[in-house]
C-alpha positions as CSV (number, residue, x, y, z in Angstrom):
1,M,20.9,89.4,60.2
2,I,17.5,89.1,60.1
3,V,17.4,89.9,56.4
4,G,18.9,86.9,55.1
5,Y,15.9,84.8,56.5
6,L,13.4,86.8,54.6
7,A,14.1,85.4,51.3
8,P,12.4,81.9,52.1
9,I,9.5,83.4,53.4
10,A,9.4,85.6,50.4
11,F,9.5,82.4,47.9
12,G,7.0,80.5,50.2
13,L,4.4,83.5,49.9
14,A,4.9,83.7,46.4
15,S,4.1,80.1,45.6
16,I,1.0,79.9,47.6
17,G,-0.1,83.2,46.3
18,S,0.5,81.9,42.7
19,A,-1.5,78.8,43.4
20,I,-4.3,80.4,44.8
21,G,-4.4,82.6,41.8
22,V,-4.3,80.0,39.2
23,G,-6.8,77.7,41.4
24,I,-9.4,80.7,41.0
25,V,-8.6,81.2,37.3
26,V,-9.2,77.6,36.1
27,G,-12.4,77.1,38.4
28,K,-14.1,80.3,36.9
29,T,-12.9,79.0,33.7
30,I,-14.9,75.7,34.0
31,E,-17.9,77.5,35.6
32,S,-17.9,79.7,32.4
33,V,-17.5,76.7,30.1
34,A,-20.3,74.7,31.9
35,R,-22.4,77.9,31.4
36,Q,-21.8,78.6,27.7
37,P,-19.7,75.7,25.9
38,E,-19.7,76.9,22.8
39,L,-17.2,79.2,24.1
40,Q,-14.7,76.9,25.3
41,G,-11.8,77.7,22.7
42,R,-11.9,81.4,23.7
43,L,-12.3,80.8,27.3
44,T,-9.4,78.4,27.4
45,G,-7.0,80.9,25.2
46,L,-7.8,83.3,27.8
47,M,-7.5,81.2,30.7
48,F,-3.8,80.4,29.6
49,L,-3.1,84.1,29.6
50,G,-4.5,84.6,33.2
51,I,-2.3,81.8,34.4
52,A,0.7,83.1,32.5
53,F,0.2,86.6,34.1
54,T,-0.3,84.8,37.5
55,E,3.1,83.1,37.2
56,A,4.9,86.0,35.8
57,L,4.3,87.8,39.0
58,A,5.2,84.9,41.0
59,F,8.4,84.9,39.4
60,V,9.1,88.6,40.3
61,A,8.3,88.0,43.9
62,I,10.8,85.1,43.8
63,A,13.3,87.2,42.1
64,T,12.7,89.9,44.6
65,G,14.6,87.4,47.0
66,F,17.8,87.5,45.5
67,I,18.3,91.3,45.5
68,P,21.4,91.9,47.9
69,F,19.9,93.8,50.7
70,T,22.5,95.1,53.3
71,A,22.3,95.2,57.0
72,P,21.1,98.3,58.8
73,A,24.5,99.8,60.1
74,V,24.3,99.8,64.2
């Protein structure tokens, strides 16, 4: 019975973790561009790559919530 209630928790944790990861990636990119403005183009590309990987992990975590688990036999 409790297995069905874990999916919304997994969705929430995936969203929160992804948002934190994207925030860190963007923040560090802004810091790097402030230090070396001539690398802005390259850093922006790397930032979007990091965001894509972070979001992909969130999608995998959300998809895990759709795997049908059976309740243990009593």
